[in-house]
N, C-alpha and C positions, 0 to 999 in steps of 0.2 A: 504493499500500500504506500503511495507516494506521500511524502510529508507535505503538510499544508504550510505555505509561506507564513512567516510571522506577521500577524496583523490581519491576515485574511479571514473573512468570515466563514464559519462553518457552513457546510453544504445546505443545511436546512434554513440558514438565515441569508444566504445570498439572494441578490435581486434576479428576478426572472428576466432572461434575455429573450426579446421577441424576434421571431424569424423574419428575414427580409421578405418583401412582397415578391410574388412569383414573377418571373421574366416574361411569361406569355399569359394573357388572360385565359381563365378557364372557361369551358363551355358549361354553363349552368344546366344544360339539358343532359349532359353526359353524367352518368352515375359515377360518383367517386369510387375509386378502388378501395375496398376494405381489406384489412389484414385477415388472414385465415383464423377461424375461431380456435380458441384454446380448448384442449380436452378437459372435460369436467374433473375437478379434484374430488375423487371418490371418498377420500378420508375425511375431508371436511363435511361433505354431504352426509356421510354416515354419522358423524359426530352430532350434526344438527338434528338428524333424524332420531337418534337415541335421546337427545336432550328433550325433543318435543314429546317422545313417547314416555319419558320418565314422569311418573306422578309426583307431585310436590309432597315432600316428607312432612308428616304432621309434627308440630312441636310438642315435645313432652312437657306436660304442665309440671311446674315446680312444686315439690311437696312441702308442706308445712308440718313440722313435728310439734307435738305437745307431750307433756309428762303422762305416763301411764297412770290413769286414775288420779291424776293431779298429785302424784307423789312428788316429794321434794328430791333434790339431788342426793344421790347416794355416793359417799366418798369411802372407797375401799380403805379399811383399817382405821379411818379417822375416828369413827365413834368408839372403837375398842380403845384406842390411845387416849381419847378424851376421858372415857370411864376409868382407865388405869390412872391417869394424871389426877383426876378428881379424888380418887381414893388415897393417893400418895400425899397430896396437899393437906389432907386431914390429919396426917401423922404429926406434923410439926410446922411451925411458921418459918423454920429455917431449912426446910426441905430443898434439896438441890436436884433439879431435873435436867439431864443431859443425855445426849446420844453420841456414841462413838462409832467411828468407822473401823472395821476389821474383817475378820473372817470366821464364819461358823464352820468348824472343821471337825472331821471324824477322828476319834481317838483310835489309833492302831487299826487302820482299815485293812481289809483283806486284799491280796495282790490282784485278784480279778476285779475288785471294785475300783482299784486305781487305774487298771487298764481300760475299763470301760469309761471312767470319768475323763481320762486324758483325751479321749477322742470325742467327747461329747460336746463341749462348748469352748474348749481352749483355755478355760480359766483354771481348772484344777491342775495341780502340779506346777504352778507358776511361783509359789512361795513354799519353800521347804517341802515340796512335793506333798502338800496337804490335800486330802480329799474333802471337798466342801459338802456339808450336810445335805443340801438340796440335790446333789448328785446321787447320794445314797438313797434318799427317801423318794426321789422322783418328782420333786416340785418344779414347776416350770415358770411360775410367776411370783411376784412379791407376795409373801405370806408370813404370818406370825406362827412360830413353831415352838414346841415345848421340847427342850433339850433332855429332859428327864425321860421322855418317851422315845425320842429319836437317837439320843446319845450324841456325844460331841462336846465341844467346848468353844468359847469365843476367844480369839486372839486379837487383842485390841491394838493392833499396829498396822501401819501401811509401810510402803517402801519409800526410799529417798526420791525416787522419780515422781511419785504422787506429791510428796511434800513440796518439791521445787515447783511443780506445775501449779498447785494451789497457791503457793506463795506469789508467783508471777501473776496469776489471774486476780487474786485479791488485792495485790498492790496496785495493779492497773485500775480496778474499780475504785479503790480509795483515792488514788491520784485524780481520776476524773471527777470524783465528787467534790474535790476541793479546787478544781480549776475553774476560772471564769468561763462562762459558756462560750465566748468568742475564741477561746483557746482550745477548745475541744475539736474533735473531728466534726464536720458538718452535720452528720447524721445524729450526733449527740448533743447539739447545742440547745435544743428544746427538751431534752430528756430530763425528767425529774429524778434526781438522785436522792437517796436517803442521807441523813446525817451520819457520817461514818467517823469512828474514832479508832486510832491505831495505837496500840500499847505493846512495847516490847519489855519483857521482864526476864531476869536471870535469877533462878532461885536454887538453892541447895536444900533438899529435904532430908532430915534425919527421921527415920521412921522406927518407933518403938512398939513392941508388942506387950501391952499391959492388960492383964485380966481378960484376954481374949479379944481385945479391941486395939486397933491401930491408932496410935497417937503420932501426929506429924508436927515436927518443929521445923518451920520454914526459915531459912536464912536468906537475907537479901544480899545477892551476889552482884548487884549493880553498883554498889557503893564501895569505895575503897576503905582501907583501915581494918578495924577489928570486926568481930562477929556481930552482925546486927540481926536480931530476931524479928521477923515480920509478924508471925502468928504461931500459936500452938493450938492445934485442932484435933479433936476426937471425931473420927469419921466412922459412921455406921451405915453399912449398905443395907437398904431395906428391900428393894424389889428391882426387877429388871424384865424387859421384854426383848426377845430376839426376833429380828426381822431378817429373813433371807431374801436376797435380791439376785435371782439366777441370771438375769440379763446383764448384770454388772459384775465387775471384778471384786467387789467388796460387799460386805453385809453390814447390818446396823444392830447396835444394841442400845436400847433406851434403859436408863438406870436412874433410880431414886436413892438418895442417901442423905443422912442428916449429919451436918457439921456443927459441932458446938465447941466453944472455947474450953480448953483444958489446962490444968496446972503443968508447969514445966517438970518434965521427968527428972528425978534425982536418983542417981546410982543405978540406972537402968542401962541395958546394953542395946546399942543400935543394931537393929536386925537388917535394915535396908538403907542404902544411901543413894539419893538420886540427884543429879545435876541436870536441871531442866531449863532449856532455853525456849521461851514461849513467845509467840506473836499472837495478839488478840485483835480481831476486827469486830467492833461493837456497833450495832445498828438496831434501832426500833425494839430495844429490850432484849435482843439476842446477842450472843458472842460466839464467833467462830475462832477456835483456838487451834493453832498448829504448833507443835512442839517437837524438839529434838531432845532426847532424853538419854543420858548415860546412867545406867543402874549398876550398883555394886552390892553383892549379897554375901560375900565371904571375906574373911581376914580384915574385918573393919576395926582395926586398931585406931586409937586416938591420933597417932602420927599420920596414918594413912588418910584419915578423914580430913585433918587439917591441911594436908598437902592438896587434896582434891579441891577443897573450898578455896585455897589460895590461888591455885592454877585456874580454876573456873572464873574467879573474880578478875584475874589478870588476862583472861581469854587466851590462855596457853593450852596446848594439847593436853587432854586428860589421859590417865593411864588406860591401857588397853589389855593388860595382862589377864589372861584367862583365870589365873589363880584367885582373883578377886570376884569371880562369878560375873564378870563384866558383860553387860549387854547394852547395845545401842539400838534404840527404837525411835520410830517417828509416829506421832499420835495426831489424830485429827478428831475434834469434837465440837458439837454445837450445844450451847447451853442457854437456858432461859436465865438471863442475867438479872433481870428486874423481877426479883422475888416478891416485892411489894405489890406489884401490879398483878402477878399471878395469883396471890392470895386474895387480893381484893376482887378479882374476877371470879375466883372460886366461891367466895362468899355470895356474890350476886347470883351465881348459878344455884346455890342452895336456897336462895329466896325466889326461885322460879324466874330468874332473869339470866338465861344462859348465853346471851349473844357474845359477850366479851370473852368468856372462857372458851366457848366454841371457836371463836375466831382465833384465839391464841393457839389452841391445839391444832387447828387446821394449818395455820402458817408454820408452826413448829414441824409438823409432819411433812409439809411440802418442802421446806427448806432442807430437811434431813435427806429426803429422797433425791432432791436436786443436787445436793452436795455429793451424794455417793455416785450419782451418774456423772458429775463433772470429774470426780476422782478417777473414774473408769475410762475416761477418754482424754489422754494427755495431749492429743492433737487439736483439741477444741478450745477455742478462746472466745468467750462471749463478746458481743459487740461493745457492751459497756466497759469492757477492760482494755479496749484498744486505745492506745495513746497516739497523738499526732506525730511524735518524734520518732516512733518505732514502727507504726502500722499504717501510716498514710500512703506508703509506697507499695503496699501489698495489694 
């Protein structure tokens, strides 16, 4: 195809050039010679014929759905969790309600069970080759299970990859909530963010076993200098609910415990030592806590404990010798941080005004399930966590 000169008009815009008049006048009585007729285009004719023969398709009317017998919305497990929380709140005004991510695993599974589960959904065998309870029992969807009947235990830890993924996502969410709207990505400038608070704490816990109860002495490792006691707490576990999530890589455990102030132990032996680095994201009465924990359970002499406290306060590497029963874990939990609101809402429900307590339980359940789904997909980053400096080019 020949190139068009620069500045020339395209063919469809060029002026029409008229042909010059004929050299000899034509005889108007002589019939003008016509070009031979073109053969009919059979394909076009057939297409027109089919189009004419096709009957117009009737439009399917849009359906309008209503609730069966005007029943209200049914939330799977929500009512059970609300009933459980209602009973736990009656035990003490200082009741603590939280949910942890982990795995419901079978104790000493049979080899054939492990072989079957490994090819079932790809989740079993990914952490310590543990068989998850739902694989053994045959549960396919979110369910509340009784470990006394199914057997098994709950391992309240995730891996470092999940910890880093949640840390990145929650940091982005927090940053966007504190950015001026014009500094966010265009899609987020009109998005309503909740008021978010970020808290970083470093704590060393000395745990004593006194009269069958755990007493925790928490030392503030954020400050320099001597040993600063933050609190002395006696913690009693009251109840829990185990929720298996077969479609996710992690399960959930809801737990209720009572924490009361306790006297400082005197002359007692430390049974467990924990160095805990925790990040808390607090919003609307909830708190998402992600923690890195070093736990020691053997050889807990006073010099060793003092050495761990000093190194942790100075942010130096901690001992990893197995002779101290060393264990490094990553924990993720969601807690109802506003206990006063929870107790107030519970009191209103007892007076036949259930709205606030029902709403609190609903969002607590929804947040927990969404958190376990987020922890199961390290490639997913919610839109509200994307920052203009790192995500605008993606």
